N, C-alpha and C positions, 0 to 999 in steps of 0.2 A: 333940558331935563335936569332935575336935581340928582345928586349922587345917590340918594336913597332910592329913587325910582330906578336908576341904572342897576343898582345892586339887586333889587327885587326882580327886575326883568332878566338879569343874568341867571339868577337862581331858577326862575321858571323855565328858561331855556335848557339849563342843565337837567332839570327834572324831566322835561319832555324827552330829551335825548336819551336819558337812562331808561325811562319807562318804556321805550320802544322795545328794548330787549328783556325787560324785567316784568314778569307777571305772576300772579298768584294762581295756583291750581287748587283743586280740592284736597290733594295730598299735602301740598306746601303752600298755604295762603301767604299773602303779602302783608307784612307788618309795616304800615305807612305812618309817618309822623308828620306833624305840622306844628310850627312854633309861631305864636303871635307875641306881641309885646307883653301881655299879661298872662297868657295861658300856654300850655303845651298839650297836644292831643295825640293819641295813638289809636290806630284802627287795624284790625286784622281783616283783610278783604280777600274774597274769592273772586278773581277776575273772570273766570269762566262763566259764572252765573251772574256776576255783577252785584253780589251781595256783601254786606258788611256783617261779619260773624261776631266780632267782639269790638267794643270801643271803650276806652277810658281816657279821661282828661282831668285837668285840675278842677273842672266843673262837676265831675261825677260825685254823687252823694257819698259813696264809700271811700273816696279819696279825700274829700273835703275835711273830714275830721282829723286827718294826719298832717295836714299842710301847715307850714309856717308862713311867714310873710313873703310875698313876691313870687316871681317866676325865676327860680335859680336851679342850680345843679341838684340840690337836695330834693326839690320839687320834682325834677325829672326822674330821680331815682324812685321816688314814691309811685309815680305814674308807671314807670317801667315794671316795678314789682306787681302792681295791680293788673296791668295788661298781661303779664306772664301768668299770673295765677288764674285770671279769668279765661285765658286761652286754654290752659291745662284742664280747667273744669269743663270746658266744651269738648275736650278730647283732641286738641291741637297741640302737637309736640314739636313740630318743625315748621319754620316759616322762612320766607325770603325777606330780607331787610331792605326796605326802601327808605332812604334818608331824605328823599324829596329835594335833592339838590343842595342840602346843607352840608357843610364840612363835618367830617367825623371827629369832632372834639367837643368838649364842654357838655352842654345839655344833651346833645344827640348821643354822645358816647356814654354818658351816665345812664340814660334811658336804656340803651342797648345792653350795657353790662348788667343792669338790674333785671332786665327781662331774662337774660341768660342765667343769672343766679336763681331766678324763680323757676327755671326748668325748661325754658324754650331753647331749641337748637337752631342756630343760623350762623 
């Protein structure tokens, strides 16, 4: 196996292990993130119903206008502000943060901090 595959497999194992104890309810849904090479995605999910309440990514039309080049920390901040604002518009004030097995630094930390600045509590 290549080192890249091993890294991805390890992240997926971490995510599964953490997700056993972490779930979103109707009072506090789960803010889940995913990073690809080109994009970053954020979803607010109610695990009791299995529904996605709010989603924003670098592909969202309202985010596209503000983006600069690439998938970087500035892009993560823009997506974080957008997901925070959209969640507040839906009446969601508190969430459980699911970092999906990624380390809490760089883009993940930037997205989380921007969502907090927008008004989400977690």
